[in-house]
C-alpha positions in Angstrom: 23.6 -30.5 27.4 21.8 -27.3 26.4 19.9 -27.7 23.2 18.5 -24.5 21.7 17.5 -25.4 18.2 15.4 -28.3 16.8 13.5 -29.2 13.6 10.4 -31.3 13.9 7.4 -32.5 11.9 3.8 -31.8 13.0 0.6 -33.0 11.5 -3.0 -32.3 12.6 -5.3 -35.4 12.7 -7.4 -36.2 9.6 -11.1 -35.8 9.9 -13.3 -38.9 10.2 -15.2 -40.1 7.1 -18.9 -39.5 6.8 -21.2 -42.5 6.6 -23.7 -43.7 4.1 -26.5 -45.5 6.1 -30.3 -45.7 6.1 -32.9 -46.3 8.7 -33.8 -49.9 9.1 -36.3 -50.0 11.9 -39.2 -52.4 11.9 -42.5 -51.0 10.5 -40.6 -48.1 8.8 -40.6 -49.0 5.1 -38.1 -47.2 2.9 -36.4 -45.5 5.8 -34.5 -42.3 5.0 -30.8 -41.5 5.3 -29.2 -42.0 8.7 -25.4 -41.6 8.1 -23.7 -39.4 10.6 -20.8 -36.9 10.1 -17.2 -37.9 10.9 -15.4 -36.2 13.8 -12.8 -33.5 13.5 -9.1 -34.4 13.7 -7.1 -33.2 16.7 -5.0 -30.1 16.5 -1.3 -30.0 17.4 -0.9 -27.4 20.1 2.3 -26.0 21.6 2.0 -25.1 25.3 4.6 -23.2 27.3 5.8 -25.1 30.4 8.0 -23.1 32.7 9.4 -26.3 34.1 11.3 -26.9 30.9 14.6 -25.3 30.1 15.9 -26.9 26.9 14.7 -28.5 23.7 16.5 -31.7 24.5 13.3 -33.9 24.2 13.0 -32.9 20.5 16.3 -34.6 19.7 14.7 -38.0 20.3 11.1 -37.3 19.2 10.8 -35.4 15.9 7.4 -36.4 14.7 4.1 -35.3 16.3 0.8 -36.5 14.8 -2.6 -35.8 16.3 -5.3 -38.5 16.2 -7.8 -38.6 13.4 -11.6 -38.1 14.1 -13.9 -41.0 14.4 -16.0 -42.1 11.4 -19.7 -41.2 11.3 -22.2 -43.6 12.9 -25.6 -45.0 12.2 -28.8 -43.2 13.3 -27.3 -39.9 12.2 -24.8 -40.0 15.1 -21.7 -37.7 14.8 -18.3 -39.4 15.1 -16.3 -38.3 18.1 -13.8 -35.5 17.6 -10.2 -36.5 18.3 -8.3 -35.1 21.3 -5.8 -32.3 20.6 -2.1 -33.2 21.0 -0.4 -31.0 23.5 3.3 -30.5 23.0 5.1 -28.8 25.8 7.9 -26.3 25.1 10.1 -24.1 27.3 9.5 -20.4 27.7 11.4 -18.4 25.1 10.7 -20.8 22.2 10.3 -19.2 18.8 8.4 -21.4 16.2 9.4 -20.9 12.6 7.8 -22.5 9.5 10.6 -24.3 7.8 9.4 -23.7 4.2 8.5 -20.0 4.3 10.8 -19.1 7.3 7.8 -17.2 8.6 7.7 -16.8 12.4 4.5 -18.6 13.6 4.7 -17.8 17.3 7.0 -16.4 20.0 6.1 -18.2 23.2 7.2 -16.5 26.4 4.5 -16.9 29.1 3.7 -20.0 31.1 0.6 -21.7 29.9 0.6 -19.8 26.6 -0.8 -21.9 23.7 -0.7 -21.8 19.9 -2.2 -24.1 17.3 0.7 -25.2 15.1 -1.1 -27.7 12.9 -4.9 -27.6 12.6 -6.8 -30.9 12.4 -9.0 -31.7 9.4 -12.8 -31.4 9.4 -14.9 -34.5 9.5 -16.7 -35.6 6.3 -20.4 -35.1 6.0 -22.7 -38.2 6.2 -25.4 -38.9 3.6 -28.0 -37.3 5.9 -26.5 -33.9 4.9 -27.2 -34.5 1.2 -30.9 -35.3 1.3 -33.0 -33.1 -1.0 -36.6 -33.2 -2.1 -35.4 -34.6 -5.5 -33.1 -37.1 -3.9 -34.4 -38.0 -0.4 -32.1 -41.1 0.0 -28.7 -40.1 -1.3 -25.8 -42.5 -1.3 -23.3 -39.7 -0.9 -20.8 -39.1 1.9 -17.6 -37.2 2.2 -14.2 -38.4 3.3 -12.6 -36.5 6.2 -10.4 -33.6 5.4 -6.6 -34.1 5.8 -5.0 -32.3 8.8 -2.5 -29.6 8.2 1.1 -30.7 8.1 4.4 -28.8 8.2 8.0 -28.9 9.3 8.8 -26.3 11.9 12.1 -25.1 13.5 12.1 -24.4 17.2 14.6 -21.9 18.5 15.1 -21.3 22.2 16.2 -17.9 23.4 17.3 -17.8 27.1 14.8 -16.1 29.3 17.0 -14.1 31.7 16.9 -10.7 33.4 20.6 -10.1 32.9 23.0 -11.2 30.2 26.7 -11.2 30.7 28.5 -10.2 27.5 32.2 -9.8 26.6 35.1 -11.3 24.8 36.1 -14.9 25.7 38.0 -15.3 29.0 37.1 -11.9 30.5 35.6 -13.5 33.7 31.9 -14.0 32.9 31.7 -17.6 34.1 33.7 -16.7 37.2 31.3 -13.9 38.2 28.2 -16.1 37.7 29.8 -18.8 39.8 30.4 -16.5 42.8 27.0 -14.7 42.8 24.8 -17.7 42.2 24.6 -21.5 42.7 25.4 -22.1 39.0 28.5 -24.1 38.3 29.7 -23.1 34.8 32.8 -24.7 33.4 35.7 -22.3 34.0 39.1 -22.5 32.3 42.0 -20.4 31.2 41.3 -20.8 27.5 38.9 -19.4 24.9 35.3 -20.6 24.6 35.1 -22.5 27.9 31.4 -21.5 27.8 29.8 -23.1 24.7 26.2 -22.9 25.9 24.4 -20.5 28.1 24.5 -21.0 31.9 21.7 -19.6 34.0 21.8 -18.8 37.7 19.5 -17.2 40.2 21.2 -14.3 42.0 20.2 -13.4 45.5 21.1 -9.8 46.0 20.8 -10.1 49.8 18.1 -7.5 50.5 15.1 -9.7 49.4 15.6 -9.0 45.7 16.7 -11.6 43.2 17.1 -12.0 39.4 18.1 -14.5 36.8 21.6 -14.0 35.2 22.8 -15.7 32.1 26.5 -16.3 31.3 26.5 -16.3 27.5 29.2 -17.7 25.1 32.0 -15.3 24.4 31.5 -12.9 21.5 34.1 -12.1 18.8 34.2 -9.9 15.8 32.0 -11.0 12.9 29.5 -12.7 15.3 26.5 -11.0 13.6 27.5 -12.9 10.4 27.7 -16.2 12.3 31.4 -16.2 12.8 32.5 -18.3 15.9 29.6 -18.9 18.1 27.9 -15.9 16.4 24.2 -16.3 16.1 24.2 -19.0 18.9 25.2 -16.2 21.3 23.2 -13.3 19.8 20.0 -15.3 19.8 20.0 -15.3 23.6 21.1 -11.8 24.3 17.9 -10.6 22.6 15.8 -11.8 25.6 17.7 -10.1 28.4 16.4 -6.9 30.0 19.9 -5.6 31.1 23.2 -6.2 29.5 26.2 -6.5 31.8 29.3 -5.9 29.7 32.4 -7.4 31.3 35.8 -6.1 30.2 39.2 -7.4 31.1 40.5 -4.1 32.4 44.0 -5.5 33.0 44.3 -6.2 29.3 45.8 -9.6 30.2 45.5 -10.9 26.6 47.0 -7.8 25.1 43.7 -6.2 23.8 42.7 -2.6 24.5 39.7 -2.4 26.9 38.1 0.5 25.1 38.4 -1.2 21.7 36.9 -4.4 23.2 33.9 -2.3 24.4 33.5 -0.7 21.0 33.7 -4.0 19.1 31.2 -5.9 21.3 28.7 -3.1 21.0 29.1 -2.9 17.3 28.4 -6.6 17.0 25.2 -6.2 19.1 24.0 -3.3 16.9 24.7 -5.0 13.6 22.8 -8.1 14.7 19.8 -6.2 16.1 19.7 -2.4 16.2 17.3 -2.5 19.2 20.1 -4.0 21.4 21.9 -0.7 21.1 19.0 0.8 23.2 19.1 -2.0 25.9 20.3 -0.7 29.3 23.9 -1.6 29.9 26.3 -1.7 32.8 30.1 -1.9 32.1 32.0 -4.0 34.6 35.7 -3.4 34.8 37.0 -6.9 35.9 40.4 -8.1 37.0 41.1 -4.9 39.0 43.4 -7.0 41.3 45.9 -7.3 38.4 48.8 -4.9 37.8 48.2 -1.9 35.6 44.4 -2.3 35.9 43.9 1.0 37.6 45.9 2.8 34.9 43.8 1.2 32.2 40.6 2.0 34.0 41.4 5.7 34.3 42.2 5.8 30.5 39.0 3.8 29.8 36.8 6.2 31.7 38.2 9.2 29.9 37.6 7.5 26.5 34.1 6.4 27.4 33.1 9.8 28.6 33.6 11.2 25.1 31.2 8.7 23.4 28.8 7.4 26.1 28.9 9.6 29.3 25.7 8.1 30.7 27.1 4.5 30.8 27.7 3.2 34.4 31.1 1.7 35.2 31.6 -0.7 38.1 35.1 -1.8 39.0 35.3 -5.4 40.4 37.6 -8.4 40.9 35.6 -11.5 40.4 38.6 -13.5 41.8 38.7 -11.6 45.1 35.0 -10.6 45.1 35.9 -7.0 45.5 33.1 -4.7 44.3 30.8 -7.6 43.4 28.1 -6.7 46.0 27.9 -3.1 44.7 27.4 -4.5 41.2 24.5 -6.6 42.3 22.8 -3.6 44.0 23.2 -1.6 40.8 21.7 -4.4 38.6 18.8 -4.9 41.0 18.1 -1.1 41.1 18.2 -0.9 37.3 15.9 -3.9 36.8 13.2 -2.2 39.0 13.0 0.6 36.5 12.5 -1.8 33.5 9.2 -3.5 32.6 9.1 -7.2 33.6 7.7 -8.3 30.3 10.4 -9.5 27.8 11.5 -6.8 25.4 10.0 -8.7 22.4 6.8 -8.2 20.4 4.1 -10.8 20.7 4.1 -12.1 17.1 0.9 -14.0 17.3 -2.7 -13.1 18.2 -3.8 -16.2 20.0 -7.5 -15.2 19.6 -7.2 -15.5 15.8 -6.8 -19.3 15.5 -7.6 -19.2 11.8 -4.1 -17.7 10.9 -2.6 -21.1 11.5 -4.8 -22.8 9.0 -3.9 -22.7 5.3 -7.3 -22.5 3.6 -7.6 -22.8 -0.2 -9.6 -20.0 -1.7 -12.9 -21.4 -2.9 -14.3 -19.5 -5.9 -15.3 -20.3 -9.5 -12.1 -18.9 -11.0 -9.4 -20.7 -9.0 -8.1 -23.0 -11.7 -5.6 -23.0 -14.5 -5.2 -25.5 -17.4 -2.2 -26.4 -19.3 -1.2 -29.3 -21.6 1.5 -32.0 -21.1 1.7 -34.0 -24.3 -1.8 -35.5 -24.7 -2.8 -34.9 -21.1 -4.7 -31.8 -19.9 -3.5 -30.8 -16.4 -6.0 -28.8 -14.3 -4.4 -27.0 -11.2 -6.9 -26.0 -8.6 -6.5 -26.0 -4.8 -10.2 -26.2 -4.2 -10.8 -29.1 -6.7 -7.8 -31.0 -5.3 -9.3 -30.6 -1.9 -12.7 -31.8 -3.2 -11.1 -34.9 -4.7 -9.7 -35.9 -1.4 -13.1 -35.5 0.3 -15.0 -37.4 -2.5 -15.8 -41.1 -2.1 -15.6 -42.3 -5.7 -16.9 -45.8 -4.8 -20.5 -44.7 -5.3 -22.0 -43.6 -8.6 -23.9 -40.7 -6.9 -20.6 -39.3 -5.5 -19.0 -39.5 -9.0 -22.0 -37.7 -10.5 -21.9 -35.0 -7.9 -18.2 -34.4 -8.5 -18.9 -34.1 -12.3 -21.6 -31.6 -11.6 -19.3 -29.4 -9.5 -16.7 -29.4 -12.3 -19.3 -28.3 -14.8 -20.6 -25.6 -12.5 -17.1 -24.2 -12.1 -16.7 -24.1 -15.8 -13.9 -26.6 -16.0 -15.7 -28.7 -18.7 -16.2 -25.7 -20.9 -12.6 -24.5 -20.4 -11.2 -28.0 -21.3 -13.4 -28.0 -24.4 -12.2 -24.6 -25.5 -8.6 -25.8 -25.2 -9.3 -28.7 -27.6 -10.1 -31.5 -25.2 -11.8 -34.4 -27.0 -13.7 -37.6 -26.0 -11.3 -40.1 -24.3 -8.4 -37.7 -23.6 -6.8 -37.8 -20.2 -7.4 -35.0 -17.7 -5.3 -34.9 -14.5 -6.1 -32.9 -11.3 -3.5 -33.4 -8.6 -2.9 -37.2 -8.4 -6.4 -38.0 -9.9 -6.8 -38.9 -13.6 -9.9 -39.5 -15.6 -11.1 -39.4 -19.2 -12.8 -36.4 -20.7 -16.3 -37.2 -21.9 -18.4 -34.9 -24.0 -21.8 -34.3 -22.5 -24.5 -35.5 -24.8 
């Protein structure tokens, strides 16, 4: 089975907690702080592996969580950083954030990597908080939580040539005779439900990858029929080979077929209109095909005189070799890189991390009955990193709130002694400073 779309959950590892510890060596009275920092959590990294061809593995494993960093150690030793989690994906994978629908990465090259979920920083140990006024602090930070998100993976076939056309025009038959691929072939619509790839040996030392894509119908750009499932893959191809039933065996007009298919491509992505295209007049062994071809050439000359037309019969293999030479010649004039933009600058790893803005004005206060609710990304982040089991950590947290002006803002909004204040999931009583 070919799987070309998957939704998965990724989470970077949490940072390790910092440690509160003191020197306890013999003959060293009143030893100073010696608690080390926690290690950083591991990142979740997607890496392109050209050996993969589908997203099948993501049907069975949908959760990917990196390891958390090690806790800080005695003697000011830093906890070990966690290893990154490497998730292998096939070339042609587009990664989309499920919440914002923003494209995070477009992965096309073997070995290409991108950080999808950044691991959290390790918490600082009490060694970091020593000051002349407090040389032996009992303060340490918890590790930062790793970034988490749901992402959608979409696989777009990486092929040099894409076969397009209405159902049952002979795309699968052509692929089967020019490559070792064995697509399902039948005399009914939508025999091909998923893309089939085959390597085509031209016979003169040249070769290319050809994809037999699901049949296209009117309204495909709106998702009708196999719609977007088809069009997602045609975006990757460097050359479009448009196959037409020139014998009109299903009663359709060949020229109208050509117009409708190209209109669907243009409506889905206007850039596809500029993609090099070869028109293949198939089923020339059938009655009336020559007459239809003469009429088709005359009609096409009036709207697209530069378009190449190759007459073949996939059934008898007539004209097939000439077609392969034409495709190979055209490919040599087109850049080998996929005709897509690199959507991610891999040198800027920070773009994958959602940092809260840390300034003195990043909070809002509103009231819910008798509770004052403070909304502040930086304070919520501070709460998660504060170890409230020690008095010194609690006092430090209170000082930061005062410094940011939250105490004064609560007072100005009518907060009194004993009233409840909520920040995120954390609640405490407001106390007037004496």
